[in-house]
All heavy atoms as a GROMACS GRO file, in nm:
protein
  603
    1MET      N    1   0.085  -0.118   0.000
    1MET     CA    2   0.000   0.000   0.000
    1MET      C    3   0.089   0.124   0.000
    1MET      O    4   0.188   0.130   0.072
    1MET     CB    5  -0.090  -0.001   0.124
    1MET     CG    6  -0.173   0.125   0.138
    1MET     SD    7  -0.287   0.124   0.279
    1MET     CE    8  -0.414   0.017   0.214
    2LYS      N    9   0.052   0.221  -0.081
    2LYS     CA   10   0.127   0.345  -0.089
    2LYS      C   11   0.118   0.421   0.043
    2LYS      O   12   0.014   0.421   0.109
    2LYS     CB   13   0.073   0.432  -0.204
    2LYS     CG   14   0.153   0.556  -0.225
    2LYS     CD   15   0.111   0.629  -0.350
    2LYS     CE   16   0.198   0.753  -0.364
    2LYS     NZ   17   0.175   0.824  -0.487
    3ARG      N   18   0.227   0.489   0.080
    3ARG     CA   19   0.229   0.572   0.202
    3ARG      C   20   0.260   0.716   0.162
    3ARG      O   21   0.337   0.740   0.070
    3ARG     CB   22   0.335   0.520   0.299
    3ARG     CG   23   0.297   0.385   0.357
    3ARG     CD   24   0.401   0.337   0.458
    3ARG     NE   25   0.352   0.220   0.526
    3ARG     CZ   26   0.291   0.220   0.644
    3ARG    NH1   27   0.272   0.333   0.707
    3ARG    NH2   28   0.249   0.108   0.699
    4TYR      N   29   0.198   0.808   0.234
    4TYR     CA   30   0.210   0.951   0.205
    4TYR      C   31   0.276   1.022   0.322
    4TYR      O   32   0.245   0.994   0.438
    4TYR     CB   33   0.071   1.011   0.182
    4TYR     CG   34  -0.002   0.948   0.065
    4TYR    CD1   35  -0.080   0.835   0.084
    4TYR    CD2   36   0.010   1.001  -0.063
    4TYR    CE1   37  -0.147   0.777  -0.023
    4TYR    CE2   38  -0.057   0.943  -0.170
    4TYR     CZ   39  -0.135   0.831  -0.149
    4TYR     OH   40  -0.200   0.774  -0.256
    5PRO      N   41   0.364   1.120   0.295
    5PRO     CA   42   0.433   1.190   0.403
    5PRO      C   43   0.344   1.295   0.470
    5PRO      O   44   0.266   1.363   0.404
    5PRO     CB   45   0.552   1.255   0.334
    5PRO     CG   46   0.508   1.274   0.192
    5PRO     CD   47   0.414   1.160   0.163
    6LEU      N   48   0.360   1.305   0.603
    6LEU     CA   49   0.297   1.414   0.675
    6LEU      C   50   0.377   1.541   0.651
    6LEU      O   51   0.494   1.536   0.612
    6LEU     CB   52   0.294   1.383   0.825
    6LEU     CG   53   0.211   1.262   0.867
    6LEU    CD1   54   0.220   1.244   1.018
    6LEU    CD2   55   0.066   1.276   0.824
    7ALA      N   56   0.316   1.655   0.677
    7ALA     CA   57   0.382   1.784   0.657
    7ALA      C   58   0.509   1.792   0.741
    7ALA      O   59   0.506   1.759   0.859
    7ALA     CB   60   0.287   1.897   0.694
    8PRO      N   61   0.620   1.836   0.681
    8PRO     CA   62   0.743   1.849   0.758
    8PRO      C   63   0.730   1.962   0.861
    8PRO      O   64   0.661   2.060   0.838
    8PRO     CB   65   0.849   1.882   0.653
    8PRO     CG   66   0.773   1.935   0.537
    8PRO     CD   67   0.636   1.874   0.542
    9GLY      N   68   0.795   1.942   0.975
    9GLY     CA   69   0.795   2.045   1.078
    9GLY      C   70   0.669   2.047   1.164
    9GLY      O   71   0.650   2.139   1.243
   10HIS      N   72   0.582   1.948   1.146
   10HIS     CA   73   0.456   1.945   1.222
   10HIS      C   74   0.434   1.807   1.282
   10HIS      O   75   0.452   1.707   1.214
   10HIS     CB   76   0.337   1.975   1.130
   10HIS     CG   77   0.334   2.113   1.076
   10HIS    ND1   78   0.407   2.150   0.964
   10HIS    CD2   79   0.271   2.224   1.118
   10HIS    CE1   80   0.386   2.278   0.940
   10HIS    NE2   81   0.304   2.325   1.032
   11GLY      N   82   0.390   1.803   1.407
   11GLY     CA   83   0.333   1.682   1.462
   11GLY      C   84   0.185   1.687   1.427
   11GLY      O   85   0.125   1.794   1.428
   12VAL      N   86   0.127   1.577   1.388
   12VAL     CA   87  -0.012   1.576   1.343
   12VAL      C   88  -0.096   1.490   1.438
   12VAL      O   89  -0.057   1.378   1.470
   12VAL     CB   90  -0.021   1.520   1.198
   12VAL    CG1   91  -0.165   1.507   1.154
   12VAL    CG2   92   0.057   1.610   1.103
   13ASN      N   93  -0.209   1.547   1.481
   13ASN     CA   94  -0.298   1.473   1.570
   13ASN      C   95  -0.369   1.361   1.494
   13ASN      O   96  -0.431   1.385   1.391
   13ASN     CB   97  -0.404   1.565   1.631
   13ASN     CG   98  -0.350   1.650   1.741
   13ASN    OD1   99  -0.269   1.604   1.821
   13ASN    ND2  100  -0.393   1.775   1.749
   14LEU      N  101  -0.358   1.242   1.547
   14LEU     CA  102  -0.435   1.128   1.498
   14LEU      C  103  -0.563   1.126   1.582
   14LEU      O  104  -0.556   1.124   1.705
   14LEU     CB  105  -0.356   0.999   1.517
   14LEU     CG  106  -0.420   0.870   1.471
   14LEU    CD1  107  -0.448   0.873   1.322
   14LEU    CD2  108  -0.331   0.752   1.506
   15ARG      N  109  -0.680   1.129   1.517
   15ARG     CA  110  -0.807   1.143   1.588
   15ARG      C  111  -0.896   1.022   1.567
   15ARG      O  112  -0.881   0.947   1.471
   15ARG     CB  113  -0.878   1.270   1.544
   15ARG     CG  114  -0.797   1.394   1.580
   15ARG     CD  115  -0.877   1.521   1.566
   15ARG     NE  116  -0.802   1.635   1.614
   15ARG     CZ  117  -0.802   1.678   1.739
   15ARG    NH1  118  -0.875   1.618   1.828
   15ARG    NH2  119  -0.731   1.784   1.773
   16SER      N  120  -0.994   1.009   1.656
   16SER     CA  121  -1.088   0.896   1.649
   16SER      C  122  -1.200   0.919   1.549
   16SER      O  123  -1.284   0.831   1.529
   16SER     CB  124  -1.145   0.867   1.788
   16SER     OG  125  -1.214   0.981   1.837
   17GLY      N  126  -1.205   1.033   1.485
   17GLY     CA  127  -1.305   1.064   1.383
   17GLY      C  128  -1.261   1.182   1.300
   17GLY      O  129  -1.156   1.244   1.327
   18PRO      N  130  -1.341   1.219   1.198
   18PRO     CA  131  -1.301   1.322   1.102
   18PRO      C  132  -1.329   1.466   1.146
   18PRO      O  133  -1.405   1.539   1.083
   18PRO     CB  134  -1.382   1.285   0.977
   18PRO     CG  135  -1.507   1.226   1.033
   18PRO     CD  136  -1.464   1.151   1.157
   19GLY      N  137  -1.265   1.507   1.256
   19GLY     CA  138  -1.281   1.644   1.302
   19GLY      C  139  -1.212   1.665   1.435
   19GLY      O  140  -1.179   1.569   1.506
   20THR      N  141  -1.190   1.792   1.472
   20THR     CA  142  -1.122   1.823   1.596
   20THR      C  143  -1.209   1.798   1.718
   20THR      O  144  -1.160   1.797   1.831
   20THR     CB  145  -1.070   1.968   1.598
   20THR    OG1  146  -1.181   2.057   1.584
   20THR    CG2  147  -0.969   1.992   1.487
   21GLY      N  148  -1.339   1.776   1.699
   21GLY     CA  149  -1.428   1.741   1.809
   21GLY      C  150  -1.411   1.596   1.853
   21GLY      O  151  -1.462   1.556   1.957
   22TYR      N  152  -1.340   1.517   1.774
   22TYR     CA  153  -1.311   1.378   1.810
   22TYR      C  154  -1.184   1.374   1.892
   22TYR      O  155  -1.093   1.453   1.872
   22TYR     CB  156  -1.296   1.292   1.684
   22TYR     CG  157  -1.424   1.273   1.609
   22TYR    CD1  158  -1.462   1.362   1.510
   22TYR    CD2  159  -1.508   1.166   1.636
   22TYR    CE1  160  -1.581   1.346   1.441
   22TYR    CE2  161  -1.627   1.148   1.567
   22TYR     CZ  162  -1.663   1.239   1.470
   22TYR     OH  163  -1.780   1.223   1.402
   23SER      N  164  -1.177   1.279   1.981
   23SER     CA  165  -1.061   1.268   2.071
   23SER      C  166  -0.932   1.245   1.994
   23SER      O  167  -0.927   1.162   1.904
   23SER     CB  168  -1.080   1.150   2.166
   23SER     OG  169  -1.196   1.166   2.241
   24PRO      N  170  -0.825   1.318   2.034
   24PRO     CA  171  -0.694   1.285   1.978
   24PRO      C  172  -0.646   1.154   2.041
   24PRO      O  173  -0.657   1.134   2.161
   24PRO     CB  174  -0.605   1.402   2.018
   24PRO     CG  175  -0.677   1.473   2.128
   24PRO     CD  176  -0.821   1.434   2.122
   25VAL      N  177  -0.598   1.065   1.956
   25VAL     CA  178  -0.550   0.935   2.002
   25VAL      C  179  -0.401   0.943   2.032
   25VAL      O  180  -0.354   0.888   2.130
   25VAL     CB  181  -0.579   0.828   1.894
   25VAL    CG1  182  -0.523   0.693   1.934
   25VAL    CG2  183  -0.727   0.820   1.867
   26LYS      N  184  -0.328   1.013   1.948
   26LYS     CA  185  -0.185   1.036   1.969
   26LYS      C  186  -0.138   1.140   1.870
   26LYS      O  187  -0.212   1.177   1.778
   26LYS     CB  188  -0.105   0.907   1.957
   26LYS     CG  189  -0.096   0.848   1.817
   26LYS     CD  190  -0.030   0.712   1.817
   26LYS     CE  191   0.100   0.710   1.745
   26LYS     NZ  192   0.165   0.581   1.737
   27VAL      N  193  -0.017   1.187   1.886
   27VAL     CA  194   0.044   1.281   1.792
   27VAL      C  195   0.143   1.203   1.708
   27VAL      O  196   0.232   1.136   1.762
   27VAL     CB  197   0.113   1.398   1.865
   27VAL    CG1  198   0.184   1.489   1.765
   27VAL    CG2  199   0.014   1.478   1.947
   28LEU      N  200   0.125   1.210   1.578
   28LEU     CA  201   0.219   1.144   1.486
   28LEU      C  202   0.338   1.237   1.466
   28LEU      O  203   0.321   1.355   1.436
   28LEU     CB  204   0.151   1.115   1.353
   28LEU     CG  205   0.031   1.021   1.359
   28LEU    CD1  206  -0.038   1.014   1.223
   28LEU    CD2  207   0.073   0.884   1.405
   29PRO      N  208   0.459   1.189   1.480
   29PRO     CA  209   0.576   1.275   1.465
   29PRO      C  210   0.600   1.313   1.319
   29PRO      O  211   0.556   1.244   1.228
   29PRO     CB  212   0.690   1.188   1.518
   29PRO     CG  213   0.643   1.048   1.503
   29PRO     CD  214   0.493   1.052   1.514
   30GLU      N  215   0.669   1.426   1.302
   30GLU     CA  216   0.701   1.468   1.165
   30GLU      C  217   0.787   1.362   1.097
   30GLU      O  218   0.859   1.287   1.163
   30GLU     CB  219   0.770   1.603   1.164
   30GLU     CG  220   0.909   1.606   1.217
   30GLU     CD  221   0.974   1.741   1.195
   30GLU    OE1  222   1.015   1.770   1.081
   30GLU    OE2  223   0.983   1.817   1.292
   31GLY      N  224   0.774   1.357   0.966
   31GLY     CA  225   0.853   1.262   0.888
   31GLY      C  226   0.788   1.127   0.871
   31GLY      O  227   0.836   1.044   0.794
   32VAL      N  228   0.679   1.102   0.941
   32VAL     CA  229   0.608   0.974   0.929
   32VAL      C  230   0.537   0.969   0.794
   32VAL      O  231   0.486   1.070   0.745
   32VAL     CB  232   0.507   0.956   1.044
   32VAL    CG1  233   0.414   0.840   1.021
   32VAL    CG2  234   0.578   0.941   1.175
   33ARG      N  235   0.536   0.853   0.733
   33ARG     CA  236   0.459   0.829   0.610
   33ARG      C  237   0.343   0.739   0.648
   33ARG      O  238   0.362   0.640   0.718
   33ARG     CB  239   0.548   0.766   0.503
   33ARG     CG  240   0.662   0.857   0.462
   33ARG     CD  241   0.753   0.793   0.361
   33ARG     NE  242   0.690   0.776   0.232
   33ARG     CZ  243   0.686   0.868   0.136
   33ARG    NH1  244   0.743   0.984   0.154
   33ARG    NH2  245   0.626   0.843   0.022
   34VAL      N  246   0.222   0.776   0.605
   34VAL     CA  247   0.102   0.704   0.646
   34VAL      C  248   0.030   0.642   0.526
   34VAL      O  249   0.028   0.700   0.418
   34VAL     CB  250   0.004   0.797   0.723
   34VAL    CG1  251   0.067   0.846   0.852
   34VAL    CG2  252  -0.042   0.915   0.638
   35PRO      N  253  -0.031   0.525   0.546
   35PRO     CA  254  -0.117   0.468   0.443
   35PRO      C  255  -0.252   0.538   0.449
   35PRO      O  256  -0.289   0.592   0.554
   35PRO     CB  257  -0.131   0.322   0.486
   35PRO     CG  258  -0.123   0.329   0.635
   35PRO     CD  259  -0.025   0.439   0.665
   36ILE      N  260  -0.324   0.542   0.339
   36ILE     CA  261  -0.461   0.594   0.340
   36ILE      C  262  -0.552   0.480   0.297
   36ILE      O  263  -0.552   0.439   0.181
   36ILE     CB  264  -0.476   0.716   0.248
   36ILE    CG1  265  -0.386   0.830   0.297
   36ILE    CG2  266  -0.622   0.761   0.245
   36ILE    CD1  267  -0.388   0.954   0.209
   37ASN      N  268  -0.627   0.427   0.394
   37ASN     CA  269  -0.718   0.316   0.367
   37ASN      C  270  -0.842   0.362   0.292
   37ASN      O  271  -0.892   0.294   0.204
   37ASN     CB  272  -0.759   0.248   0.497
   37ASN     CG  273  -0.639   0.196   0.574
   37ASN    OD1  274  -0.547   0.141   0.516
   37ASN    ND2  275  -0.640   0.214   0.703
   38CYS      N  276  -0.895   0.478   0.335
   38CYS     CA  277  -1.012   0.538   0.273
   38CYS      C  278  -1.018   0.683   0.320
   38CYS      O  279  -0.943   0.723   0.408
   38CYS     CB  280  -1.140   0.462   0.308
   38CYS     SG  281  -1.181   0.458   0.484
   39GLU      N  282  -1.108   0.761   0.259
   39GLU     CA  283  -1.122   0.902   0.294
   39GLU      C  284  -1.269   0.937   0.309
   39GLU      O  285  -1.354   0.876   0.246
   39GLU     CB  286  -1.058   0.990   0.186
   39GLU     CG  287  -0.908   0.968   0.175
   39GLU     CD  288  -0.847   1.043   0.058
   39GLU    OE1  289  -0.878   1.007  -0.057
   39GLU    OE2  290  -0.772   1.138   0.082
   40LYS      N  291  -1.297   1.039   0.393
   40LYS     CA  292  -1.435   1.083   0.411
   40LYS      C  293  -1.438   1.231   0.445
   40LYS      O  294  -1.342   1.285   0.499
   40LYS     CB  295  -1.504   1.001   0.518
   40LYS     CG  296  -1.462   1.029   0.660
   40LYS     CD  297  -1.521   0.935   0.763
   40LYS     CE  298  -1.669   0.928   0.762
   40LYS     NZ  299  -1.724   0.837   0.864
   41PRO      N  300  -1.549   1.297   0.413
   41PRO     CA  301  -1.562   1.438   0.449
   41PRO      C  302  -1.587   1.453   0.598
   41PRO      O  303  -1.643   1.365   0.663
   41PRO     CB  304  -1.682   1.484   0.367
   41PRO     CG  305  -1.760   1.361   0.337
   41PRO     CD  306  -1.662   1.248   0.336
   42GLY      N  307  -1.543   1.565   0.653
   42GLY     CA  308  -1.562   1.596   0.793
   42GLY      C  309  -1.544   1.745   0.814
   42GLY      O  310  -1.576   1.825   0.727
   43GLN      N  311  -1.489   1.782   0.927
   43GLN     CA  312  -1.467   1.923   0.961
   43GLN      C  313  -1.364   1.984   0.866
   43GLN      O  314  -1.263   1.922   0.834
   43GLN     CB  315  -1.418   1.932   1.104
   43GLN     CG  316  -1.390   2.074   1.150
   43GLN     CD  317  -1.332   2.079   1.290
   43GLN    OE1  318  -1.309   1.976   1.354
   43GLN    NE2  319  -1.308   2.198   1.340
   44THR      N  320  -1.388   2.108   0.824
   44THR     CA  321  -1.293   2.179   0.738
   44THR      C  322  -1.175   2.226   0.822
   44THR      O  323  -1.192   2.286   0.929
   44THR     CB  324  -1.361   2.299   0.670
   44THR    OG1  325  -1.468   2.249   0.589
   44THR    CG2  326  -1.263   2.376   0.582
   45ILE      N  327  -1.056   2.197   0.774
   45ILE     CA  328  -0.930   2.229   0.842
   45ILE      C  329  -0.837   2.301   0.745
   45ILE      O  330  -0.831   2.267   0.627
   45ILE     CB  331  -0.860   2.098   0.889
   45ILE    CG1  332  -0.946   2.023   0.990
   45ILE    CG2  333  -0.721   2.126   0.946
   45ILE    CD1  334  -0.961   2.091   1.123
   46THR      N  335  -0.763   2.398   0.796
   46THR     CA  336  -0.656   2.463   0.720
   46THR      C  337  -0.523   2.414   0.775
   46THR      O  338  -0.501   2.417   0.896
   46THR     CB  339  -0.664   2.616   0.730
   46THR    OG1  340  -0.789   2.658   0.675
   46THR    CG2  341  -0.550   2.682   0.653
   47GLY      N  342  -0.439   2.365   0.686
   47GLY     CA  343  -0.309   2.312   0.726
   47GLY      C  344  -0.203   2.346   0.624
   47GLY      O  345  -0.227   2.426   0.533
   48PRO      N  346  -0.088   2.283   0.634
   48PRO     CA  347   0.024   2.312   0.544
   48PRO      C  348  -0.009   2.287   0.396
   48PRO      O  349   0.053   2.349   0.309
   48PRO     CB  350   0.133   2.216   0.590
   48PRO     CG  351   0.097   2.182   0.731
   48PRO     CD  352  -0.052   2.188   0.738
   49TYR      N  353  -0.105   2.198   0.368
   49TYR     CA  354  -0.137   2.167   0.229
   49TYR      C  355  -0.273   2.224   0.187
   49TYR      O  356  -0.339   2.170   0.098
   49TYR     CB  357  -0.131   2.016   0.204
   49TYR     CG  358   0.010   1.963   0.226
   49TYR    CD1  359   0.038   1.878   0.331
   49TYR    CD2  360   0.114   2.003   0.144
   49TYR    CE1  361   0.167   1.832   0.354
   49TYR    CE2  362   0.243   1.958   0.166
   49TYR     CZ  363   0.269   1.873   0.270
   49TYR     OH  364   0.397   1.828   0.292
   50GLY      N  365  -0.315   2.334   0.252
   50GLY     CA  366  -0.436   2.402   0.210
   50GLY      C  367  -0.552   2.383   0.307
   50GLY      O  368  -0.534   2.339   0.420
   51THR      N  369  -0.671   2.415   0.259
   51THR     CA  370  -0.793   2.404   0.338
   51THR      C  371  -0.881   2.296   0.277
   51THR      O  372  -0.905   2.297   0.156
   51THR     CB  373  -0.868   2.539   0.340
   51THR    OG1  374  -0.783   2.637   0.399
   51THR    CG2  375  -0.998   2.530   0.419
   52THR      N  376  -0.926   2.203   0.360
   52THR     CA  377  -1.005   2.092   0.309
   52THR      C  378  -1.096   2.036   0.418
   52THR      O  379  -1.066   2.050   0.537
   52THR     CB  380  -0.914   1.980   0.255
   52THR    OG1  381  -0.995   1.876   0.199
   52THR    CG2  382  -0.825   1.922   0.362
   53ALA      N  383  -1.202   1.971   0.376
   53ALA     CA  384  -1.291   1.898   0.467
   53ALA      C  385  -1.265   1.748   0.456
   53ALA      O  386  -1.336   1.668   0.516
   53ALA     CB  387  -1.437   1.929   0.436
   54LEU      N  388  -1.164   1.710   0.380
   54LEU     CA  389  -1.134   1.569   0.357
   54LEU      C  390  -1.045   1.514   0.468
   54LEU      O  391  -0.947   1.578   0.509
   54LEU     CB  392  -1.062   1.554   0.222
   54LEU     CG  393  -1.049   1.415   0.164
   54LEU    CD1  394  -1.186   1.352   0.142
   54LEU    CD2  395  -0.976   1.424   0.031
   55TRP      N  396  -1.081   1.398   0.520
   55TRP     CA  397  -1.005   1.332   0.627
   55TRP      C  398  -0.962   1.194   0.580
   55TRP      O  399  -1.037   1.124   0.513
   55TRP     CB  400  -1.089   1.321   0.754
   55TRP     CG  401  -1.101   1.454   0.822
   55TRP    CD1  402  -1.177   1.561   0.782
   55TRP    CD2  403  -1.033   1.497   0.940
   55TRP    NE1  404  -1.160   1.666   0.867
   55TRP    CE2  405  -1.072   1.629   0.965
   55TRP    CE3  406  -0.942   1.435   1.026
   55TRP    CZ2  407  -1.024   1.701   1.074
   55TRP    CZ3  408  -0.895   1.507   1.134
   55TRP    CH2  409  -0.936   1.638   1.157
   56ASP      N  410  -0.838   1.157   0.613
   56ASP     CA  411  -0.778   1.031   0.569
   56ASP      C  412  -0.782   0.930   0.682
   56ASP      O  413  -0.733   0.956   0.792
   56ASP     CB  414  -0.632   1.054   0.527
   56ASP     CG  415  -0.619   1.161   0.420
   56ASP    OD1  416  -0.712   1.176   0.338
   56ASP    OD2  417  -0.514   1.228   0.417
   57ASN      N  418  -0.838   0.813   0.655
   57ASN     CA  419  -0.839   0.703   0.751
   57ASN      C  420  -0.709   0.626   0.733
   57ASN      O  421  -0.684   0.570   0.627
   57ASN     CB  422  -0.960   0.612   0.727
   57ASN     CG  423  -0.957   0.491   0.815
   57ASN    OD1  424  -0.892   0.392   0.782
   57ASN    ND2  425  -1.028   0.497   0.925
   58ILE      N  426  -0.625   0.627   0.838
   58ILE     CA  427  -0.495   0.561   0.826
   58ILE      C  428  -0.487   0.432   0.906
   58ILE      O  429  -0.391   0.358   0.894
   58ILE     CB  430  -0.379   0.655   0.864
   58ILE    CG1  431  -0.381   0.690   1.012
   58ILE    CG2  432  -0.382   0.781   0.779
   58ILE    CD1  433  -0.251   0.750   1.061
   59ALA      N  434  -0.588   0.407   0.987
   59ALA     CA  435  -0.598   0.283   1.066
   59ALA      C  436  -0.744   0.271   1.109
   59ALA      O  437  -0.822   0.366   1.094
   59ALA     CB  438  -0.506   0.288   1.188
   60ASP      N  439  -0.781   0.158   1.164
   60ASP     CA  440  -0.919   0.135   1.203
   60ASP      C  441  -0.968   0.243   1.298
   60ASP      O  442  -0.919   0.254   1.410
   60ASP     CB  443  -0.932  -0.003   1.268
   60ASP     CG  444  -1.076  -0.042   1.292
   60ASP    OD1  445  -1.164   0.000   1.215
   60ASP    OD2  446  -1.101  -0.114   1.390
   61GLY      N  447  -1.061   0.328   1.250
   61GLY     CA  448  -1.117   0.434   1.334
   61GLY      C  449  -1.021   0.546   1.367
   61GLY      O  450  -1.042   0.618   1.464
   62ARG      N  451  -0.917   0.566   1.287
   62ARG     CA  452  -0.815   0.667   1.313
   62ARG      C  453  -0.800   0.757   1.190
   62ARG      O  454  -0.779   0.708   1.079
   62ARG     CB  455  -0.680   0.604   1.347
   62ARG     CG  456  -0.684   0.507   1.464
   62ARG     CD  457  -0.718   0.580   1.593
   62ARG     NE  458  -0.711   0.491   1.708
   62ARG     CZ  459  -0.814   0.461   1.784
   62ARG    NH1  460  -0.934   0.510   1.757
   62ARG    NH2  461  -0.799   0.383   1.888
   63TYR      N  462  -0.809   0.889   1.212
   63TYR     CA  463  -0.812   0.985   1.102
   63TYR      C  464  -0.712   1.100   1.122
   63TYR      O  465  -0.688   1.142   1.233
   63TYR     CB  466  -0.951   1.047   1.090
   63TYR     CG  467  -1.057   0.949   1.049
   63TYR    CD1  468  -1.121   0.871   1.144
   63TYR    CD2  469  -1.091   0.933   0.915
   63TYR    CE1  470  -1.218   0.779   1.107
   63TYR    CE2  471  -1.188   0.842   0.877
   63TYR     CZ  472  -1.251   0.766   0.973
   63TYR     OH  473  -1.346   0.675   0.936
   64VAL      N  474  -0.661   1.150   1.009
   64VAL     CA  475  -0.583   1.274   1.007
   64VAL      C  476  -0.641   1.360   0.896
   64VAL      O  477  -0.693   1.309   0.796
   64VAL     CB  478  -0.432   1.250   0.983
   64VAL    CG1  479  -0.369   1.175   1.097
   64VAL    CG2  480  -0.407   1.179   0.852
   65SER      N  481  -0.633   1.492   0.914
   65SER     CA  482  -0.682   1.583   0.810
   65SER      C  483  -0.594   1.573   0.687
   65SER      O  484  -0.471   1.570   0.697
   65SER     CB  485  -0.682   1.727   0.861
   65SER     OG  486  -0.710   1.815   0.754
   66ASP      N  487  -0.657   1.570   0.571
   66ASP     CA  488  -0.584   1.567   0.445
   66ASP      C  489  -0.501   1.694   0.425
   66ASP      O  490  -0.408   1.695   0.346
   66ASP     CB  491  -0.681   1.546   0.329
   66ASP     CG  492  -0.613   1.503   0.201
   66ASP    OD1  493  -0.552   1.395   0.201
   66ASP    OD2  494  -0.620   1.579   0.102
   67ALA      N  495  -0.533   1.800   0.499
   67ALA     CA  496  -0.457   1.926   0.491
   67ALA      C  497  -0.316   1.910   0.547
   67ALA      O  498  -0.231   1.996   0.527
   67ALA     CB  499  -0.530   2.037   0.565
   68CYS      N  500  -0.292   1.799   0.617
   68CYS     CA  501  -0.160   1.773   0.678
   68CYS      C  502  -0.085   1.658   0.612
   68CYS      O  503   0.022   1.619   0.658
   68CYS     CB  504  -0.178   1.743   0.826
   68CYS     SG  505  -0.248   1.880   0.919
   69VAL      N  506  -0.142   1.603   0.504
   69VAL     CA  507  -0.082   1.488   0.436
   69VAL      C  508  -0.052   1.527   0.291
   69VAL      O  509  -0.139   1.579   0.221
   69VAL     CB  510  -0.176   1.365   0.439
   69VAL    CG1  511  -0.110   1.245   0.371
   69VAL    CG2  512  -0.215   1.330   0.583
   70ASN      N  513   0.070   1.504   0.248
   70ASN     CA  514   0.109   1.540   0.111
   70ASN      C  515   0.069   1.427   0.015
   70ASN      O  516   0.146   1.336  -0.012
   70ASN     CB  517   0.259   1.566   0.104
   70ASN     CG  518   0.302   1.616  -0.032
   70ASN    OD1  519   0.220   1.634  -0.122
   70ASN    ND2  520   0.430   1.640  -0.047
   71THR      N  521  -0.054   1.437  -0.036
   71THR     CA  522  -0.103   1.336  -0.130
   71THR      C  523  -0.080   1.378  -0.275
   71THR      O  524  -0.097   1.297  -0.365
   71THR     CB  525  -0.254   1.312  -0.111
   71THR    OG1  526  -0.324   1.434  -0.138
   71THR    CG2  527  -0.285   1.263   0.030
   72GLY      N  528  -0.047   1.506  -0.296
   72GLY     CA  529  -0.030   1.556  -0.432
   72GLY      C  530  -0.162   1.586  -0.501
   72GLY      O  531  -0.165   1.609  -0.621
   73SER      N  532  -0.271   1.585  -0.426
   73SER     CA  533  -0.404   1.607  -0.484
   73SER      C  534  -0.492   1.684  -0.386
   73SER      O  535  -0.476   1.670  -0.264
   73SER     CB  536  -0.469   1.471  -0.514
   73SER     OG  537  -0.604   1.489  -0.554
   74ASP      N  538  -0.585   1.763  -0.440
   74ASP     CA  539  -0.684   1.831  -0.356
   74ASP      C  540  -0.809   1.746  -0.340
   74ASP      O  541  -0.902   1.785  -0.271
   74ASP     CB  542  -0.722   1.966  -0.417
   74ASP     CG  543  -0.611   2.068  -0.404
   74ASP    OD1  544  -0.527   2.054  -0.312
   74ASP    OD2  545  -0.607   2.162  -0.485
   75GLY      N  546  -0.812   1.631  -0.406
   75GLY     CA  547  -0.930   1.544  -0.400
   75GLY      C  548  -0.896   1.408  -0.343
   75GLY      O  549  -0.791   1.387  -0.283
   76TYR      N  550  -0.986   1.317  -0.365
   76TYR     CA  551  -0.970   1.181  -0.314
   76TYR      C  552  -0.855   1.108  -0.384
   76TYR      O  553  -0.841   1.118  -0.505
   76TYR     CB  554  -1.099   1.100  -0.336
   76TYR     CG  555  -1.211   1.139  -0.242
   76TYR    CD1  556  -1.296   1.245  -0.271
   76TYR    CD2  557  -1.234   1.068  -0.125
   76TYR    CE1  558  -1.399   1.281  -0.186
   76TYR    CE2  559  -1.335   1.104  -0.039
   76TYR     CZ  560  -1.417   1.209  -0.069
   76TYR     OH  561  -1.519   1.244   0.017
   77VAL      N  562  -0.773   1.039  -0.306
   77VAL     CA  563  -0.667   0.953  -0.360
   77VAL      C  564  -0.691   0.808  -0.321
   77VAL      O  565  -0.613   0.720  -0.353
   77VAL     CB  566  -0.526   0.997  -0.316
   77VAL    CG1  567  -0.492   1.135  -0.369
   77VAL    CG2  568  -0.509   0.990  -0.165
   78ALA      N  569  -0.800   0.785  -0.246
   78ALA     CA  570  -0.839   0.650  -0.203
   78ALA      C  571  -0.991   0.643  -0.208
   78ALA      O  572  -1.058   0.745  -0.229
   78ALA     CB  573  -0.789   0.623  -0.060
   79VAL      N  574  -1.044   0.526  -0.187
   79VAL     CA  575  -1.190   0.508  -0.189
   79VAL      C  576  -1.254   0.587  -0.075
   79VAL      O  577  -1.188   0.616   0.025
   79VAL     CB  578  -1.230   0.360  -0.180
   79VAL    CG1  579  -1.177   0.282  -0.299
   79VAL    CG2  580  -1.183   0.298  -0.049
   80ARG      N  581  -1.380   0.619  -0.091
   80ARG     CA  582  -1.454   0.688   0.014
   80ARG      C  583  -1.489   0.587   0.125
   80ARG      O  584  -1.532   0.476   0.095
   80ARG     CB  585  -1.582   0.747  -0.044
   80ARG     CG  586  -1.657   0.834   0.052
   80ARG     CD  587  -1.778   0.894  -0.014
   80ARG     NE  588  -1.742   1.019  -0.076
   80ARG     CZ  589  -1.804   1.133  -0.051
   80ARG    NH1  590  -1.907   1.138   0.030
   80ARG    NH2  591  -1.766   1.242  -0.111
   81CYS      N  592  -1.469   0.626   0.250
   81CYS     CA  593  -1.502   0.540   0.364
   81CYS      C  594  -1.653   0.520   0.370
   81CYS      O  595  -1.730   0.612   0.344
   81CYS     CB  596  -1.457   0.601   0.495
   81CYS     SG  597  -1.280   0.634   0.508
   82SER      N  598  -1.694   0.399   0.408
   82SER     CA  599  -1.839   0.373   0.418
   82SER      C  600  -1.890   0.411   0.555
   82SER      O  601  -1.819   0.437   0.646
   82SER     CB  602  -1.868   0.227   0.390
   82SER     OG  603  -1.788   0.144   0.469
   0.00000   0.00000   0.00000
C-alpha cells in the first residue's frame, strides 16, 4: 500500500473521527509516512497543504486531516469510507 508523508515540521494529531471534536489518540511525529485506507468528508481544516474537509483514515477508526498529508491532490486519492 502506498504511504504519504505528513507535513514536515509538524506533529499531526491522529483522531478517532473526522474532526477536531473527536478525541486525539496520539500525535504522529514529523517525517512519518502514512497509508490511506479510505477518505471521508468531515470538519474543514486549514493546514500546510491548504484548506479541506477531507479526512484520511490511516488505521481502524483513526483519522488525520488531508490538509496535513502530502497526497499531491486536492481530491480523493483513495476510496470513500463507508
